[in-house]
C-alpha positions in Angstrom: -109.8 -5.0 28.7 -111.1 -3.0 31.6 -112.7 -4.9 34.4 -116.5 -4.3 34.5 -117.8 -1.6 36.9 -119.6 -4.3 38.9 -116.3 -5.8 39.8 -115.0 -2.5 41.2 -118.1 -2.0 43.2 -117.8 -5.5 44.7 -114.2 -4.9 45.7 -115.0 -1.5 47.3 -117.9 -3.1 49.2 -115.6 -5.9 50.6 -113.0 -3.4 51.6 -115.5 -1.2 53.4 -117.0 -4.3 55.1 -113.6 -5.4 56.3 -112.7 -2.0 57.7 -116.0 -1.8 59.5 -115.5 -5.2 61.0 -112.0 -4.3 62.2 -113.3 -1.1 63.9 -116.1 -3.1 65.5 -113.7 -5.7 66.8 -111.4 -3.0 68.3 -114.4 -1.3 70.0 -115.6 -4.6 71.5 -112.1 -5.4 72.8 -112.0 -1.9 74.4 -115.4 -2.6 76.1 -114.2 -6.0 77.3 -111.1 -4.4 78.8 -113.2 -1.9 80.7 -115.4 -4.7 82.2 -112.6 -7.0 83.1 -110.7 -4.2 84.9 -113.4 -3.0 87.2 -112.4 -2.9 90.9 -113.0 -6.2 92.8 -116.0 -6.4 95.0 -118.2 -4.3 92.8 -121.1 -5.6 90.8 -121.0 -4.0 87.4 -124.4 -4.0 85.6 -123.4 -4.9 82.1 -124.8 -7.6 79.7 -122.5 -10.5 79.0 -123.5 -10.3 75.3 -123.8 -7.1 73.3 -126.1 -6.9 70.2 -124.4 -4.9 67.5 -127.3 -2.5 67.2 -127.3 -1.7 71.0 -123.6 -1.1 71.5 -123.1 1.6 74.2 -120.7 4.4 73.8 -117.6 4.5 76.1 -119.1 7.4 78.1 -122.4 5.5 78.6 -120.4 2.5 79.8 -118.6 4.6 82.4 -122.0 6.0 83.7 -123.4 2.5 84.1 -120.3 1.4 86.0 -120.5 4.5 88.3 -124.1 3.9 89.0 -123.3 0.4 90.0 -120.6 1.6 92.3 -122.7 4.2 94.0 -125.7 1.9 94.3 -123.8 -1.0 95.9 -124.5 -1.8 99.5 -122.6 -3.5 102.4 -122.9 -7.2 102.4 -122.0 -10.0 104.8 -120.9 -13.0 102.7 -121.9 -16.5 103.8 -118.3 -17.7 103.4 -117.4 -15.6 106.5 -115.6 -12.8 104.6 -116.8 -9.3 105.4 -117.3 -7.3 102.2 -117.9 -3.6 102.5 -118.4 -1.5 99.4 -118.3 2.3 99.7 -118.3 5.2 97.2 -115.3 5.3 95.0 -113.4 8.5 94.2 -115.2 10.3 91.3 -113.3 12.6 88.9 -114.6 15.9 87.6 -115.4 14.2 84.2 -117.2 11.4 86.0 -119.3 13.9 87.9 -120.3 15.6 84.7 -121.4 12.2 83.3 -123.4 11.4 86.3 -125.1 14.8 86.3 -125.9 14.5 82.6 -127.4 11.1 83.3 -129.6 12.5 86.0 -128.3 10.0 88.6 -126.0 11.9 90.9 -128.6 14.3 92.4 -131.1 11.6 93.3 -128.5 9.2 94.7 -126.5 11.5 97.1 -126.9 10.2 100.6 -127.6 12.4 103.6 -124.6 13.9 105.5 -124.9 11.4 108.4 -124.9 8.5 105.9 -121.9 9.9 104.1 -120.0 10.2 107.4 -120.9 6.6 108.2 -119.7 5.4 104.8 -116.4 7.1 105.4 -116.0 5.1 108.6 -117.0 1.8 107.1 -113.8 0.8 105.3 -111.7 1.4 108.4 -114.1 -0.5 110.6 -114.3 -3.3 108.0 -110.6 -3.7 108.1 -110.6 -3.7 111.9 -113.2 -6.4 112.0 -111.3 -8.5 109.4 -108.1 -8.2 111.4 -109.9 -9.5 114.5 -111.1 -12.5 112.6 -107.7 -13.2 111.2 -106.1 -12.9 114.7 -108.6 -15.3 116.2 -108.0 -17.8 113.4 -104.3 -17.6 114.0 -104.7 -18.1 117.8 -107.0 -21.0 117.3 -104.6 -22.6 114.8 -101.8 -22.3 117.3 -103.5 -23.2 120.5 -106.5 -25.3 119.5 -105.3 -27.1 116.5 -107.9 -29.5 115.0 -110.8 -28.1 116.9 -112.6 -27.0 113.7 -112.8 -30.6 112.7 -114.8 -31.5 115.8 -118.5 -32.1 115.8 -120.5 -29.3 117.4 -122.5 -30.5 120.4 -125.7 -29.0 121.8 -124.0 -27.9 124.9 -121.4 -25.9 122.9 -124.2 -23.8 121.4 -126.4 -23.5 124.4 -125.7 -19.7 124.7 -126.3 -19.0 121.0 -129.6 -17.2 120.2 -131.2 -17.6 116.8 -133.0 -14.9 114.7 -134.2 -16.6 111.6 -135.7 -13.6 109.7 -132.3 -11.8 109.6 -130.4 -15.1 109.6 -128.4 -14.2 112.7 -126.7 -16.3 115.4 -125.8 -14.3 118.5 -123.7 -15.7 121.4 -124.8 -14.2 124.7 -121.9 -12.8 126.7 -123.2 -11.3 130.0 -122.0 -7.8 130.9 -121.3 -7.1 127.2 -124.7 -5.5 126.3 -126.5 -8.8 126.1 -129.8 -7.4 127.4 -129.9 -4.8 124.7 -128.9 -7.4 122.1 -131.8 -9.6 123.1 -134.1 -6.5 122.7 -132.7 -6.0 119.2 -133.3 -9.7 118.3 -136.9 -9.4 119.5 -137.5 -6.4 117.2 -135.8 -8.1 114.3 -138.0 -11.1 114.8 -141.2 -9.1 114.9 -142.3 -9.9 118.4 -141.7 -6.3 119.6 -142.0 -3.0 117.8 -139.3 -1.0 119.7 -136.4 -1.8 121.9 -137.4 1.1 124.2 -140.6 -0.7 125.3 -139.0 -3.9 126.5 -138.3 -4.2 130.3 -135.1 -5.9 131.6 -136.9 -9.0 132.8 -138.9 -9.3 129.6 -135.7 -9.2 127.6 -134.3 -12.1 129.6 -137.2 -14.2 130.7 -140.1 -13.5 128.2 -138.2 -12.9 125.0 -139.5 -15.9 123.0 -136.1 -16.2 121.4 -134.9 -19.7 120.5 -131.5 -20.9 121.3 -129.5 -23.0 118.8 -129.5 -26.1 121.1 -133.3 -26.3 120.7 -133.0 -27.4 117.0 -132.3 -30.9 115.8 -128.9 -31.7 114.4 -129.7 -30.8 110.8 -131.4 -27.5 111.8 -128.4 -26.6 113.9 -125.9 -27.5 111.2 -127.7 -25.6 108.5 -127.8 -22.4 110.5 -124.2 -22.7 111.6 -123.1 -23.0 108.0 -125.3 -20.2 106.5 -126.2 -17.6 109.2 -124.1 -14.6 110.2 -122.5 -15.6 113.6 -122.1 -12.7 115.9 -119.9 -12.3 119.1 -119.3 -9.2 121.2 -116.5 -9.2 123.8 -115.2 -6.9 126.5 -111.9 -6.3 128.3 -111.9 -9.4 130.6 -111.0 -7.8 134.0 -113.5 -5.0 133.3 -116.2 -7.6 132.5 -115.3 -9.5 135.7 -115.6 -6.3 137.9 -118.9 -5.4 136.2 -120.3 -8.8 137.1 -119.0 -8.6 140.7 -120.6 -5.2 141.3 -123.9 -6.3 139.7 -124.3 -9.6 141.5 -122.6 -9.0 144.9 -122.8 -5.3 145.7 -126.4 -4.9 144.8 -129.3 -6.8 146.4 -129.8 -10.1 144.7 -132.1 -12.9 145.8 -130.2 -15.5 143.8 -126.5 -14.8 143.9 -126.3 -13.9 147.5 -127.6 -17.2 148.9 -126.4 -19.4 146.1 -122.9 -18.0 145.7 -122.4 -15.6 148.6 -123.0 -18.0 151.4 -120.6 -20.7 150.3 -117.9 -18.1 149.4 -118.1 -16.4 152.8 -118.2 -19.8 154.5 -115.0 -21.0 152.8 -112.8 -17.9 152.5 -113.8 -15.7 155.5 -112.3 -16.3 158.9 -114.7 -15.7 161.8 -117.6 -14.9 159.5 -120.7 -13.6 161.4 -123.9 -15.6 161.5 -125.7 -12.9 159.6 -123.2 -13.1 156.8 -123.4 -16.9 156.7 -127.2 -16.7 156.7 -127.7 -14.1 154.0 -124.5 -14.4 151.8 -124.4 -10.6 151.5 -121.2 -8.6 151.7 -118.8 -10.8 149.7 -115.6 -8.9 149.2 -113.8 -8.7 145.8 -110.8 -10.6 147.2 -113.1 -13.4 148.4 -114.7 -13.5 145.0 -111.3 -13.8 143.3 -110.4 -16.6 145.8 -113.5 -18.5 144.8 -112.9 -17.9 141.1 -109.3 -19.3 141.2 -110.0 -22.2 143.5 -109.8 -25.5 141.6 -112.0 -26.9 144.3 -114.4 -24.0 144.3 -117.4 -24.6 146.6 -119.9 -23.6 143.9 -119.8 -24.0 140.2 -118.9 -21.6 137.4 -121.4 -18.9 136.2 -121.9 -17.5 132.7 -121.4 -13.9 134.1 -117.7 -14.6 134.7 -117.0 -17.6 132.5 -114.3 -16.8 129.9 -115.7 -16.1 126.5 -113.2 -18.6 125.0 -115.2 -21.3 126.9 -118.7 -19.7 126.9 -119.0 -19.2 123.1 -116.4 -21.6 121.7 -115.0 -19.1 119.1 -112.5 -21.6 117.7 -115.1 -24.1 116.9 -118.0 -21.8 115.7 -115.8 -19.4 113.7 -117.8 -16.2 114.2 -118.2 -13.9 111.2 -118.5 -10.7 113.2 -116.5 -10.0 116.4 -117.5 -6.7 118.0 -116.2 -5.0 121.1 -118.0 -3.5 124.0 -115.7 -0.5 123.9 -117.3 0.5 120.6 -120.5 -1.3 121.2 -123.1 1.1 119.6 -121.0 2.0 116.6 -120.1 -1.6 115.7 -123.6 -3.0 116.5 -125.2 -0.4 114.2 -122.7 -1.2 111.5 -123.7 -4.8 111.8 -127.4 -3.9 111.7 -126.9 -1.8 108.6 -124.9 -4.6 106.9 -127.7 -7.2 107.3 -130.3 -4.8 106.0 -132.1 -4.2 109.3 -134.9 -1.5 109.3 -133.3 2.0 109.3 -135.3 3.0 112.4 -133.7 0.1 114.4 -130.5 1.2 116.2 -128.7 -0.4 119.0 -130.1 1.0 122.4 -127.6 2.8 124.6 -129.5 2.8 127.9 -128.5 1.0 131.0 -131.5 -0.5 132.9 -129.6 -2.5 135.5 -128.7 -0.2 138.5 -129.1 2.8 136.2 -127.9 5.3 138.9 -124.6 3.4 139.4 -121.6 4.5 137.4 -120.8 2.2 134.5 -117.8 0.0 135.1 -114.8 1.6 133.5 -111.1 0.8 133.2 -110.5 3.3 136.1 -113.0 1.5 138.3 -111.5 -1.9 137.3 -108.0 -0.7 138.3 -109.4 0.3 141.7 -110.8 -3.1 142.4 -107.7 -5.0 141.3 -105.5 -2.8 143.4 -107.1 -4.7 146.4 -105.2 -7.8 145.3 -101.5 -8.6 145.5 -99.4 -9.2 142.4 -99.7 -13.0 142.7 -103.5 -12.8 142.8 -103.6 -10.5 139.8 -101.3 -12.8 137.9 -103.5 -15.8 138.6 -106.6 -13.9 137.5 -104.8 -12.9 134.3 -103.8 -16.5 133.7 -107.5 -17.5 134.2 -108.5 -15.1 131.3 -105.4 -15.4 129.3 -107.0 -16.9 126.2 -109.6 -14.1 126.2 -106.8 -11.5 126.3 -105.0 -13.3 123.5 -107.9 -14.1 121.2 -109.4 -10.7 121.3 -106.2 -8.6 121.4 -106.6 -6.8 124.7 -103.4 -5.5 126.3 -102.1 -6.6 129.7 -104.0 -4.5 132.3 -101.0 -4.3 134.7 -97.3 -3.8 133.9 -96.1 -6.5 136.3 -98.1 -9.3 134.5 -96.2 -11.7 132.4 
């Protein structure tokens, strides 16, 4: 007896249903493979669950992933790891897909922005290597310091900008005046860095320092804000401070530092020099700096950064260098989402006619010292040289 026609129809339907399910399963596995193998650090905008009626084609999936790549911005993670996402290489086929989707033309950045994005990966690697080096040096020479409790004194030079969630440690002679101007604009108290005089930047900035918060306010900011530190070649920073405070008229440093320095280290000092404190020589200044019984205390303008900003304890997210100040400062501002019209100012408003202290000028000042004095000065700043990877400035140093 022949099976009824209805039985043949049922069997055919089951076979078709099974084949369709198998094809659907293979397609879903292919989509899952694409999602799981996206490059790390990129946010791929796909749904974790796919309704059967809304399944995307493979080409549409690639377009969505490419859109996510191109749209991604630089981020500063709270766990101190710097993440920079830039445009990935796009094949000819991918370009066709983007053009077909109408996305590529509208998303292409200006030429200047493209150039900046090309620099970003290299700069990000440089910044990360600085952080790793500092971590290694701290582990070797300051073991256990990270477990210590942070005191108010240790954050007394750290400025707070709550709107951008920034902590900036002030290092004099490393662009700190302009950094304060930037913080004022970020906080909304000023509209432009160009309109802020030098004295206003330092004495009327309305910026809060971290030591003005209670213990919980200080701890929460240290754990969640981006901590920023900019450094400079130590000898160059020292010469810059000497030129600024002792070779130019100064109503504070001449009487407070100049008079005791001349009195202690100058033989047969004149009454005028002892009265005014003007005319301190670089060698006298170095003698004061290296004297364990110095007649007057330390000053932030020549205090080592390793002591001034406590980098081993505070674990800065961003360590920039004065030698590339504007480039790296602007990279940071872009990373935190600062207004596009806010860039780091490049003007010099203290003794603007004087030549900016350079490595050549620094060599000229240190040539006034003998090899023993240079070695002692290098020893004084040794941790700064080590932590921030500056080479020895003289060949005879050890």
